[in-house]
C-alpha positions as CSV (number, residue, x, y, z in Angstrom):
1,M,12.3,-3.5,16.4
2,T,16.0,-2.4,16.5
3,R,16.5,1.3,15.5
4,L,18.1,1.8,12.1
5,D,19.4,5.1,10.6
6,W,20.5,5.6,7.1
7,L,22.9,8.0,5.3
8,S,22.0,8.9,1.7
9,Q,24.7,10.6,-0.3
10,P,24.8,12.4,-3.6
11,A,25.1,9.9,-6.5
12,R,26.1,9.8,-10.1
13,A,23.8,8.7,-12.9
14,L,21.5,5.7,-12.1
15,H,21.4,2.7,-14.5
16,G,20.1,-0.8,-14.6
17,N,17.3,-3.2,-14.3
18,V,15.4,-2.7,-11.0
19,R,13.1,-5.6,-10.1
20,V,11.1,-4.4,-7.2
21,P,9.2,-6.7,-4.8
22,G,5.7,-8.1,-5.3
23,D,2.7,-5.8,-4.8
24,K,1.8,-5.6,-1.1
25,S,-1.9,-5.0,-1.7
26,V,-2.2,-8.0,-4.0
27,S,-0.1,-10.2,-1.7
28,H,-2.4,-9.5,1.3
29,R,-5.6,-10.2,-0.7
30,S,-4.2,-13.3,-2.5
31,M,-3.4,-14.8,0.9
32,M,-6.8,-14.1,2.4
33,L,-8.8,-15.3,-0.6
34,S,-6.6,-18.4,-1.0
35,A,-7.3,-19.2,2.6
36,L,-11.1,-19.0,2.2
37,A,-11.1,-20.8,-1.1
38,E,-11.8,-24.5,-1.7
39,G,-8.7,-26.3,-2.8
40,R,-5.0,-25.5,-3.2
41,S,-3.8,-22.1,-4.5
42,H,-0.2,-21.4,-5.7
43,I,1.0,-17.8,-5.2
44,R,4.1,-16.5,-7.0
45,G,5.7,-13.1,-6.5
46,F,4.4,-12.9,-2.9
47,L,6.0,-9.9,-1.1
48,E,8.4,-11.1,1.6
49,G,7.7,-8.1,3.8
50,E,6.8,-8.0,7.5
51,D,3.2,-6.8,6.8
52,T,2.3,-9.6,4.4
53,R,4.0,-12.2,6.5
54,A,1.9,-11.0,9.4
55,T,-1.3,-11.6,7.4
56,A,-0.1,-15.1,6.5
57,A,0.8,-15.8,10.2
58,V,-2.7,-14.7,11.3
59,L,-4.3,-17.1,8.8
60,Q,-2.1,-19.9,10.0
61,K,-3.2,-19.3,13.6
62,L,-6.8,-19.7,12.2
63,G,-6.0,-23.1,10.9
64,V,-4.9,-22.5,7.3
65,R,-1.9,-24.6,6.0
66,I,0.6,-22.4,4.2
67,E,3.8,-23.8,2.7
68,T,6.8,-21.7,1.5
69,P,8.6,-23.8,-1.2
70,S,10.9,-20.8,-2.0
71,E,11.2,-17.1,-1.4
72,G,8.2,-15.2,-2.9
73,E,6.2,-18.4,-3.3
74,R,3.3,-19.7,-1.2
75,I,1.1,-22.8,-1.5
76,V,-2.1,-22.3,0.4
77,D,-4.5,-25.1,1.2
78,G,-7.8,-23.3,1.5
79,V,-10.3,-24.3,4.2
80,G,-13.4,-22.9,2.5
81,L,-15.6,-19.9,3.6
82,H,-16.5,-21.5,6.9
83,G,-13.4,-23.6,7.6
84,L,-11.4,-21.1,9.7
85,R,-10.9,-22.2,13.4
86,G,-10.9,-19.7,16.2
87,T,-8.1,-19.2,18.6
88,A,-7.8,-17.5,22.0
89,Q,-4.5,-16.0,21.0
90,A,-4.4,-12.4,19.8
91,L,-3.9,-12.1,16.0
92,D,-0.9,-9.8,15.5
93,C,-1.1,-7.7,12.3
94,G,2.2,-6.0,13.1
95,N,2.3,-2.7,11.2
96,A,-0.2,-3.7,8.5
97,G,-3.2,-1.4,8.3
98,T,-4.4,-3.2,5.2
99,G,-4.2,-6.5,7.0
100,M,-6.1,-5.4,10.1
101,R,-8.9,-3.6,8.2
102,L,-9.5,-6.4,5.7
103,L,-9.3,-9.1,8.4
104,A,-11.9,-7.1,10.4
105,G,-14.3,-7.6,7.6
106,L,-13.3,-11.2,7.0
107,L,-13.6,-12.1,10.7
108,A,-16.9,-10.3,11.3
109,G,-18.7,-13.2,9.6
110,Q,-17.1,-16.0,11.6
111,A,-18.7,-18.1,14.3
112,F,-15.9,-17.4,16.8
113,D,-14.5,-14.4,18.6
114,S,-11.1,-12.8,17.5
115,T,-8.8,-10.1,18.7
116,L,-6.7,-8.2,16.2
117,V,-3.7,-6.3,17.6
118,G,-0.9,-4.4,16.0
119,D,2.4,-2.6,16.8
120,E,2.7,0.8,18.3
121,S,2.2,2.6,15.0
122,L,-0.8,0.6,13.9
123,S,-2.3,0.9,17.4
124,K,-2.7,4.7,16.7
125,R,-4.5,4.3,13.4
126,P,-8.2,5.0,13.2
127,M,-10.5,2.0,12.7
128,R,-14.0,3.5,13.1
129,R,-14.1,4.1,9.3
130,V,-14.2,0.2,9.1
131,T,-16.0,-0.8,12.3
132,E,-19.0,1.6,11.8
133,P,-20.1,0.3,8.4
134,L,-19.4,-3.2,9.5
135,A,-21.7,-2.6,12.5
136,A,-24.4,-1.5,10.1
137,M,-24.1,-4.9,8.5
138,G,-24.6,-6.5,12.0
139,A,-21.0,-7.0,13.1
140,R,-20.0,-6.4,16.7
141,I,-16.5,-5.0,17.0
142,D,-15.1,-3.4,20.1
143,T,-12.3,-0.8,19.9
144,Q,-10.3,1.4,22.2
145,D,-11.9,4.7,21.4
146,G,-11.9,3.9,17.7
147,L,-8.3,2.5,17.8
148,P,-6.9,-1.0,17.9
149,P,-7.0,-3.6,19.4
150,L,-10.2,-4.8,17.7
151,R,-12.3,-7.4,19.5
152,V,-14.5,-9.1,16.8
153,H,-17.4,-11.0,18.2
154,G,-18.4,-14.1,16.3
155,G,-21.7,-15.6,15.6
156,Q,-23.3,-12.4,14.4
157,P,-25.7,-12.7,11.5
158,L,-24.6,-10.2,8.8
159,K,-26.9,-8.5,6.3
160,G,-25.9,-6.8,3.1
161,I,-26.1,-3.1,2.9
162,R,-25.8,-0.3,0.4
163,Y,-23.0,2.0,1.7
164,T,-21.6,5.2,0.4
165,L,-18.1,5.8,1.7
166,P,-17.6,9.3,3.2
167,V,-13.9,9.2,2.2
168,A,-12.6,7.0,-0.7
169,S,-10.7,4.1,0.7
170,A,-9.9,0.8,-0.9
171,Q,-9.3,-0.8,2.5
172,V,-12.7,0.1,3.8
173,K,-14.4,-1.0,0.6
174,S,-12.5,-4.3,0.7
175,A,-13.4,-5.0,4.3
176,L,-17.1,-4.5,3.5
177,L,-16.9,-6.8,0.4
178,L,-15.2,-9.5,2.5
179,A,-17.9,-9.2,5.1
180,G,-20.4,-9.3,2.3
181,L,-19.3,-12.8,1.4
182,Y,-20.9,-13.9,4.7
183,A,-23.9,-11.6,4.6
184,Q,-27.5,-12.4,3.6
185,G,-28.5,-10.4,0.6
186,E,-26.6,-7.9,-1.5
187,T,-23.7,-5.7,-0.4
188,E,-23.0,-2.6,-2.5
189,V,-20.2,-0.1,-1.9
190,I,-20.2,3.3,-3.6
191,E,-17.1,5.6,-3.5
192,P,-16.9,9.4,-3.9
193,H,-13.8,8.7,-6.0
194,P,-12.7,5.4,-7.6
195,T,-10.0,3.5,-5.6
196,R,-7.9,0.5,-6.5
197,D,-10.0,-2.5,-7.4
198,Y,-7.7,-5.3,-6.4
199,T,-10.3,-7.0,-4.2
200,E,-12.9,-6.9,-6.9
201,R,-10.6,-8.3,-9.6
202,M,-9.3,-11.1,-7.3
203,L,-12.8,-12.1,-6.1
204,A,-13.8,-12.6,-9.8
205,A,-10.6,-14.5,-10.4
206,F,-11.5,-16.8,-7.5
207,G,-14.9,-17.4,-9.0
208,W,-17.2,-15.2,-6.8
209,P,-19.9,-13.4,-8.8
210,I,-19.3,-9.7,-8.5
211,E,-20.2,-6.6,-10.5
212,F,-17.9,-3.6,-10.4
213,E,-17.0,-0.5,-12.2
214,P,-14.9,2.6,-11.1
215,G,-16.5,3.9,-7.9
216,R,-18.9,1.0,-7.3
217,A,-18.9,-2.7,-6.4
218,R,-21.7,-5.1,-5.7
219,L,-21.9,-8.8,-4.6
220,S,-24.2,-11.2,-2.8
221,G,-23.4,-13.7,-0.1
222,G,-23.8,-17.4,-0.4
223,H,-21.4,-18.4,-3.1
224,R,-18.0,-20.2,-3.0
225,L,-14.4,-19.3,-3.7
226,R,-12.5,-21.7,-5.9
227,A,-8.7,-22.1,-5.5
228,T,-6.7,-20.5,-8.2
229,D,-3.0,-19.6,-8.9
230,V,-1.9,-16.0,-8.5
231,E,1.0,-14.2,-10.1
232,V,1.6,-11.1,-8.0
233,P,2.9,-8.1,-10.1
234,A,5.8,-5.9,-8.9
235,D,4.5,-3.3,-6.5
236,F,3.9,0.2,-8.1
237,S,4.3,1.9,-4.8
238,S,7.8,0.4,-4.5
239,A,8.6,1.3,-8.1
240,A,7.6,4.9,-7.3
241,F,10.9,5.7,-5.5
242,F,12.9,4.6,-8.6
243,L,10.6,6.5,-10.9
244,V,11.3,9.7,-9.0
245,A,15.0,8.9,-8.6
246,G,15.3,8.2,-12.4
247,S,13.5,11.4,-13.2
248,I,15.6,13.8,-11.0
249,V,19.2,12.3,-11.3
250,P,21.0,13.7,-14.4
251,G,21.9,11.0,-16.9
252,A,19.7,8.3,-15.2
253,E,18.0,5.5,-17.1
254,L,16.2,2.7,-15.3
255,R,14.1,-0.2,-16.4
256,L,11.5,-1.7,-14.0
257,P,10.1,-4.9,-15.3
258,A,6.6,-6.4,-14.7
259,V,5.2,-3.5,-12.6
260,G,1.5,-3.6,-11.7
261,L,-0.3,-0.9,-13.7
262,N,-3.8,-1.1,-12.1
263,P,-5.4,2.3,-13.2
264,R,-6.5,2.9,-9.7
265,R,-2.9,2.8,-8.5
266,T,-0.9,4.7,-11.0
267,G,-1.8,8.3,-10.2
268,L,1.9,9.1,-9.6
269,L,2.8,8.0,-13.2
270,Q,0.3,10.6,-14.5
271,A,1.5,13.2,-12.0
272,L,5.1,12.8,-12.9
273,R,4.3,13.0,-16.6
274,L,2.4,16.2,-16.0
275,M,5.6,17.5,-14.4
276,G,7.6,16.6,-17.5
277,A,8.9,13.2,-16.6
278,D,10.1,10.8,-19.3
279,I,8.5,7.5,-18.4
280,A,7.7,4.9,-21.1
281,V,5.6,1.7,-20.7
282,E,6.6,-1.4,-22.7
283,N,5.4,-5.0,-22.9
284,Q,2.0,-4.3,-21.5
285,R,0.1,-7.5,-20.6
286,E,-2.3,-9.0,-18.0
287,S,-1.2,-11.3,-15.1
288,G,-3.8,-12.8,-12.8
289,G,-6.4,-10.2,-13.9
290,E,-4.0,-7.3,-13.2
291,P,-2.5,-5.2,-16.0
292,V,1.3,-5.1,-15.9
293,G,4.1,-3.6,-17.9
294,D,7.8,-2.7,-18.0
295,L,8.5,1.0,-17.0
296,I,11.5,2.8,-18.5
297,V,12.4,6.1,-16.8
298,R,15.0,8.6,-18.0
299,H,16.1,11.8,-16.5
300,A,14.1,14.9,-17.5
301,P,13.8,18.4,-16.1
302,L,10.6,18.6,-14.0
303,H,8.4,21.6,-13.5
304,G,5.8,22.3,-10.7
305,V,2.1,21.7,-11.3
306,E,-1.3,22.2,-9.6
307,L,-2.0,18.5,-9.0
308,P,-5.5,17.5,-10.2
309,E,-7.5,16.4,-7.2
310,A,-8.9,13.5,-9.3
311,L,-5.4,11.9,-9.1
312,V,-5.2,11.9,-5.3
313,P,-7.0,8.6,-4.5
314,D,-4.9,6.8,-7.1
315,M,-1.6,7.9,-5.6
316,I,-2.2,8.3,-1.9
317,D,0.8,6.0,-0.9
318,E,3.1,7.8,-3.3
319,F,2.8,11.3,-2.1
320,P,6.1,11.3,0.0
321,A,8.0,10.4,-3.2
322,L,6.0,13.1,-5.2
323,F,7.0,15.7,-2.6
324,I,10.7,15.0,-3.3
325,A,10.1,15.4,-7.0
326,A,8.3,18.7,-6.4
327,A,11.1,19.9,-4.1
328,V,13.6,19.8,-7.0
329,A,11.3,20.8,-9.8
330,Q,11.3,24.2,-11.3
331,G,8.4,26.3,-10.0
332,R,5.5,25.7,-7.6
333,T,3.6,22.4,-6.9
334,V,0.2,22.6,-5.1
335,V,-1.4,19.5,-3.6
336,R,-5.0,19.6,-2.3
337,G,-7.5,17.1,-1.3
338,A,-5.0,14.7,0.4
339,A,-6.1,14.9,4.1
340,E,-6.0,11.1,4.2
341,L,-2.2,11.5,4.4
342,R,-2.5,12.6,8.0
343,V,-3.7,9.2,9.2
344,K,-1.1,7.0,7.5
345,E,1.8,5.3,9.3
346,S,2.6,8.9,10.3
347,D,1.0,12.2,9.6
348,R,2.7,12.2,6.2
349,I,2.0,15.9,5.5
350,A,3.5,17.1,8.8
351,T,6.4,14.6,8.7
352,M,7.4,15.3,5.1
353,A,7.1,19.1,5.7
354,A,9.4,19.0,8.8
355,G,11.9,16.8,7.0
356,M,11.9,18.8,3.8
357,K,12.4,22.1,5.7
358,A,15.4,20.5,7.5
359,I,17.2,19.8,4.2
360,G,16.5,23.2,2.8
361,A,13.2,22.7,0.8
362,R,10.6,25.4,0.7
363,I,7.2,23.9,1.7
364,E,4.0,25.3,3.3
365,E,1.8,22.7,5.0
366,T,-1.9,23.0,4.5
367,P,-4.7,21.1,6.2
368,D,-5.2,18.8,3.2
369,G,-1.9,19.0,1.3
370,A,1.1,21.3,0.7
371,I,2.5,24.1,-1.4
372,I,6.1,23.3,-2.5
373,E,8.5,25.7,-4.2
374,G,11.1,23.8,-6.1
375,G,14.8,24.5,-5.8
376,A,18.0,23.0,-4.5
377,L,18.3,20.7,-1.4
378,R,21.3,21.2,0.9
379,G,21.2,18.0,3.0
380,G,21.0,17.6,6.7
381,E,19.1,15.4,9.2
382,V,15.5,14.2,9.0
383,D,13.3,11.9,11.1
384,S,11.1,9.4,9.3
385,H,9.1,8.7,12.5
386,G,9.2,5.0,11.6
387,D,7.3,5.6,8.3
388,H,8.8,3.3,5.6
389,R,7.7,5.5,2.7
390,I,9.1,8.6,4.2
391,A,12.4,6.9,4.9
392,M,12.7,5.8,1.3
393,S,11.6,9.2,-0.1
394,F,14.4,11.0,1.7
395,A,16.9,8.3,0.5
396,V,15.9,9.5,-3.0
397,A,16.3,13.1,-2.0
398,G,19.9,12.3,-0.9
399,L,20.8,11.5,-4.5
400,V,20.5,15.2,-5.5
401,A,21.2,17.1,-2.3
402,Q,24.4,19.2,-2.0
403,E,25.4,17.3,1.2
404,P,24.4,13.9,2.6
405,I,21.0,13.3,4.3
406,R,20.9,11.4,7.5
407,I,17.5,9.6,7.9
408,A,16.5,8.5,11.4
409,D,14.3,5.5,12.2
410,C,14.3,3.4,9.0
411,A,13.8,-0.1,10.3
412,N,10.1,-0.2,9.2
413,V,11.2,-0.2,5.5
414,A,11.3,-4.0,5.9
415,T,7.5,-3.9,6.2
416,S,6.9,-3.1,2.6
417,F,10.3,-3.2,0.8
418,P,12.8,-5.8,2.1
419,G,16.1,-5.4,0.4
420,F,15.5,-1.8,-0.6
421,M,19.1,-0.7,0.3
422,E,20.7,-3.4,-1.7
423,L,18.5,-2.9,-4.8
424,A,19.0,0.9,-4.6
425,N,22.8,0.6,-4.3
426,G,22.8,-1.9,-7.2
427,C,21.6,0.8,-9.6
428,G,23.7,3.6,-8.4
429,F,22.5,5.0,-5.0
430,D,25.0,5.7,-2.3
431,L,22.9,4.6,0.7
432,H,24.3,3.0,3.9
433,A,23.4,2.4,7.5
434,A,24.5,5.3,9.6
């Protein structure tokens, strides 16, 4: 991937309608379940990002016919639960941790061998959290010391298990539920804290009998998935950058239509409101089993908070954006219980702390979070270490810094938010390739 640096400069008030791309998590899952369903599914609002396209490409290699009538639209001819065809080619997940972990569960129940590979960043991300419970179900998955590539051995009879996650993770839960489709008996996953329930809701929408409540999900093998049409809501994680930007730029007012408001995903919304943010929700409704609504954010003075740990699992991807809000809030913000941030696309605690110090923020890194003293940002140079969410967070910081912020290594933004720069500049950012 060609290296790309950004320059984010101080901006005036932000205004406009900001239609962010489709939800990445829902896009991954809609593609996988459509592929395993019987019949033709029509997906609208599909995220045209590198991660989700990688998942679609993997399924195509496994024999699934996928058409693209227009941008953000996919028609998937499902092959049924046992209709995938093996390939000797490596299945490239790119940068998609969600794709690799969920596919590990899906492929564990197949009759053929598979090899899942990823890019340099994904190849450093831990996979034992998925492979160990899958092994307890009877799967055989070889790793490189717990890291990708994953060699998934086919033809292994799977049995349902009752598994309590040591760390709350929607990806691990989803991998076990997907393996459970192929398992004999009942698979039950119990979480220490509830995580997003996209997989559970979508399995139900595709007709698979499943029982779920916050922190628990249970299903049995031996049923069928029925093709269905999916409307993918706008991605809350992508909306997060504009929620923070609208909150911290004086005079700002932004409307973000049709954003997914799954309660296991919107911890940042609650956190920003605790800090004094002015964010309203209008036109609440349901789309494909998912709650959606229009978000209206207006500038408001923010103050520091001790972030309730109960919110952490519901905002794990939004912490880089929250750190920027905390850096310009009045007073101290304390984050605890977020050690999961250290095993994302980068060590997000360390990477954010280094970048924030470089632009004049006061932050103390802790093993599972940070202590941030709010104040002014002076500008400077930061390195995103190829982490898309960190790059976009510092683009937001540049709006209110005293001097421009140069952000290194931003090409991976295309994995989750294609067109971010154009959309941002359309509502008042001053963001350009450096």
